[in-house]
MARMI-603244 format. One record per residue: residue number from 1; x, y, z of N, C-alpha, C in turn; residue in one letter. Coordinates in steps of 0.001 Angstrom, whole numbers, plus 500000, padded with zeros to 6 digits. Atoms other than C-alpha are relative to their C-alpha. Last residue first. Example, Ala and Ser with C-alpha at 12.3 -4.5 7.8 and 13.67 -1.06 7.14 Angstrom:
BEGIN
+-----+--------+--------+--------+--------+--------+--------+--------+--------+--------+---+
|   k |   n_c1 |   n_c2 |   n_c3 |  ca_c1 |  ca_c2 |  ca_c3 |   c_c1 |   c_c2 |   c_c3 | r |
+-----+--------+--------+--------+--------+--------+--------+--------+--------+--------+---+
|   2 | 499180 | 498810 | 499940 | 513670 | 498940 | 507140 | 499230 | 501090 | 500730 | S |
|   1 | 500890 | 498810 | 500000 | 512300 | 495500 | 507800 | 500900 | 501200 | 500000 | A |
+-----+--------+--------+--------+--------+--------+--------+--------+--------+--------+---+
# end
This chain:
BEGIN
+-----+--------+--------+--------+--------+--------+--------+--------+--------+--------+---+
|   k |   n_c1 |   n_c2 |   n_c3 |  ca_c1 |  ca_c2 |  ca_c3 |   c_c1 |   c_c2 |   c_c3 | r |
+-----+--------+--------+--------+--------+--------+--------+--------+--------+--------+---+
|  70 | 500444 | 500144 | 501408 | 447498 | 599693 | 018727 | 499133 | 498810 | 499865 | X |
|  69 | 500421 | 501405 | 500307 | 448085 | 600955 | 022221 | 499543 | 499970 | 498609 | X |
|  68 | 501354 | 500130 | 500544 | 449949 | 604291 | 022509 | 499749 | 498490 | 499621 | X |
|  67 | 499973 | 500856 | 501104 | 453043 | 604261 | 024672 | 498576 | 499740 | 499549 | X |
|  66 | 501260 | 500482 | 500437 | 453497 | 607152 | 027001 | 500203 | 499100 | 498765 | X |
|  65 | 499914 | 500537 | 501362 | 456714 | 607740 | 028893 | 498642 | 499411 | 499636 | X |
|  64 | 501063 | 500975 | 500273 | 456435 | 609929 | 031910 | 500148 | 499594 | 498565 | X |
|  63 | 500070 | 500413 | 501408 | 459403 | 611829 | 033345 | 498992 | 498930 | 499813 | X |
|  62 | 500756 | 501280 | 500182 | 459159 | 613677 | 036611 | 499889 | 499768 | 498521 | X |
|  61 | 500672 | 500116 | 501330 | 461873 | 616289 | 037183 | 499336 | 498649 | 499945 | X |
|  60 | 499638 | 501163 | 500752 | 462822 | 617138 | 040764 | 499236 | 500022 | 498631 | X |
|  59 | 500473 | 499925 | 501364 | 462848 | 620013 | 043187 | 500459 | 498742 | 499251 | X |
|  58 | 499299 | 500842 | 500965 | 463061 | 620170 | 046959 | 499453 | 500242 | 498622 | X |
|  57 | 499865 | 501331 | 499455 | 461914 | 622066 | 050062 | 500856 | 499109 | 499112 | X |
|  56 | 499782 | 500978 | 501085 | 462197 | 625785 | 049282 | 500218 | 498645 | 500719 | X |
|  55 | 498700 | 500697 | 500109 | 460823 | 627952 | 052119 | 499979 | 499040 | 498831 | X |
|  54 | 498939 | 499354 | 499210 | 458122 | 630401 | 053177 | 501332 | 499262 | 499954 | X |
|  53 | 498922 | 500977 | 499802 | 455256 | 629873 | 050790 | 501108 | 500678 | 500757 | X |
|  52 | 498826 | 499946 | 500864 | 452499 | 632384 | 051430 | 500976 | 498841 | 500237 | X |
|  51 | 498767 | 499867 | 499249 | 449152 | 631373 | 052976 | 501191 | 500045 | 499059 | X |
|  50 | 499830 | 498690 | 499386 | 445845 | 632022 | 051301 | 501262 | 500248 | 500764 | X |
|  49 | 501120 | 499820 | 499104 | 445118 | 628328 | 050670 | 500121 | 501356 | 500732 | X |
|  48 | 500666 | 501257 | 499911 | 448558 | 628098 | 049105 | 498926 | 500104 | 501062 | X |
|  47 | 500798 | 500219 | 498824 | 450013 | 631451 | 048010 | 499347 | 498575 | 499894 | X |
|  46 | 500876 | 501184 | 500087 | 452867 | 632026 | 045595 | 499252 | 499809 | 501332 | X |
|  45 | 500671 | 500063 | 501348 | 454659 | 635288 | 044893 | 499016 | 498912 | 499877 | X |
|  44 | 501289 | 500593 | 499617 | 455646 | 635928 | 048514 | 499118 | 499873 | 498781 | X |
|  43 | 501050 | 499165 | 500504 | 458465 | 638125 | 047052 | 498579 | 499554 | 500403 | X |
|  42 | 499753 | 498625 | 499570 | 461136 | 636531 | 049171 | 498860 | 500903 | 499573 | X |
|  41 | 500148 | 499936 | 498542 | 459742 | 632985 | 048692 | 500088 | 501465 | 500457 | X |
|  40 | 501446 | 500240 | 499738 | 459384 | 633302 | 044892 | 499676 | 500189 | 501487 | X |
|  39 | 500692 | 498756 | 500472 | 462882 | 634784 | 044626 | 498456 | 499882 | 500286 | X |
|  38 | 499718 | 498987 | 499003 | 464239 | 631892 | 046678 | 499326 | 501319 | 499666 | X |
|  37 | 500824 | 500271 | 498809 | 462476 | 629460 | 044380 | 500257 | 501010 | 501123 | X |
|  36 | 501382 | 499591 | 500288 | 464027 | 631060 | 041273 | 499099 | 499804 | 501215 | X |
|  35 | 499983 | 498580 | 500175 | 467542 | 630838 | 042700 | 498572 | 500489 | 499751 | X |
|  34 | 499891 | 499418 | 498648 | 466926 | 627280 | 043942 | 499957 | 501515 | 499916 | X |
|  33 | 501255 | 500157 | 499311 | 465679 | 626271 | 040461 | 500039 | 500651 | 501402 | X |
|  32 | 500963 | 499186 | 500659 | 468667 | 627623 | 038602 | 498657 | 499979 | 500783 | X |
|  31 | 499659 | 498630 | 499701 | 471057 | 626056 | 041140 | 498984 | 501017 | 499369 | X |
|  30 | 500535 | 499753 | 498656 | 469315 | 622741 | 040743 | 500248 | 501455 | 500449 | X |
|  29 | 499223 | 500549 | 498876 | 470039 | 622905 | 037077 | 499340 | 500270 | 501360 | X |
|  28 | 500271 | 499361 | 498748 | 467959 | 623334 | 033930 | 500740 | 499322 | 501153 | X |
|  27 | 498769 | 499667 | 499279 | 469761 | 622021 | 030844 | 499745 | 500686 | 501341 | X |
|  26 | 499207 | 501241 | 499775 | 466834 | 620218 | 029253 | 501225 | 500218 | 500849 | X |
|  25 | 498790 | 499990 | 500806 | 464645 | 623299 | 029721 | 500776 | 498731 | 500334 | X |
|  24 | 498905 | 499113 | 499572 | 461413 | 622387 | 031468 | 501149 | 499895 | 499060 | X |
|  23 | 498945 | 499839 | 501013 | 458523 | 620854 | 029518 | 501127 | 500952 | 500445 | X |
|  22 | 499826 | 501020 | 501079 | 455677 | 621314 | 032045 | 501158 | 500417 | 499036 | X |
|  21 | 499641 | 499326 | 501240 | 456222 | 623369 | 035180 | 500211 | 499016 | 498920 | X |
|  20 | 499661 | 500899 | 501168 | 454491 | 622056 | 038273 | 500253 | 500850 | 498804 | X |
|  19 | 500238 | 499375 | 501233 | 454455 | 624026 | 041572 | 500511 | 499046 | 498894 | X |
|  18 | 499098 | 500272 | 501182 | 454142 | 622057 | 044715 | 499557 | 500760 | 498814 | X |
|  17 | 500694 | 499841 | 501266 | 452701 | 622816 | 048161 | 501026 | 499813 | 498889 | X |
|  16 | 499121 | 499836 | 501192 | 453676 | 621860 | 051712 | 499136 | 500225 | 498786 | X |
|  15 | 500234 | 501058 | 501001 | 451888 | 622281 | 055051 | 501067 | 500216 | 498841 | X |
|  14 | 499389 | 501279 | 499672 | 453028 | 624106 | 058179 | 499826 | 498916 | 498989 | X |
|  13 | 500917 | 500795 | 499122 | 450654 | 627055 | 057826 | 500517 | 498627 | 500356 | X |
|  12 | 500064 | 499473 | 498649 | 453498 | 629276 | 056565 | 499105 | 499226 | 500911 | X |
|  11 | 500968 | 498932 | 499933 | 453976 | 626980 | 053568 | 499925 | 500466 | 501446 | X |
|  10 | 500740 | 499999 | 498724 | 456900 | 624766 | 052709 | 499127 | 501225 | 500012 | X |
|   9 | 499768 | 498929 | 499013 | 457756 | 624602 | 049040 | 499344 | 499627 | 501318 | X |
|   8 | 500726 | 500049 | 498710 | 458086 | 621800 | 046479 | 500410 | 501111 | 500911 | X |
|   7 | 499250 | 499267 | 499011 | 459246 | 622434 | 042870 | 499105 | 500008 | 501248 | X |
|   6 | 500813 | 499802 | 498834 | 458139 | 619952 | 040245 | 500862 | 500648 | 501051 | X |
|   5 | 499182 | 499550 | 498859 | 459655 | 620082 | 036758 | 499044 | 500241 | 501166 | X |
|   4 | 500569 | 498939 | 499220 | 457511 | 618111 | 034310 | 500994 | 500288 | 501163 | X |
|   3 | 499296 | 499641 | 498775 | 458731 | 615868 | 031529 | 499354 | 501181 | 500678 | X |
|   2 | 500438 | 498698 | 499457 | 456737 | 614059 | 028888 | 500805 | 500262 | 501268 | X |
|   1 | 500151 | 499936 | 498525 | 458373 | 611308 | 026953 | 499602 | 501436 | 500397 | X |
+-----+--------+--------+--------+--------+--------+--------+--------+--------+--------+---+
# end
């Protein structure tokens, strides 16, 4: 199975943007993600169409199972 951590942010222009992180740690917690997301917002480390993110919206792990056809 493939897992991806998705972190959604609000952007100053009123839109939303998502950061995708492949293969997150199996023990990653919401608290870990919120701490990192707050740091990203404070430092304006992520831009979307030239606009900085201004808030954490949500985070989730997407799991995809691939089955090869034979």
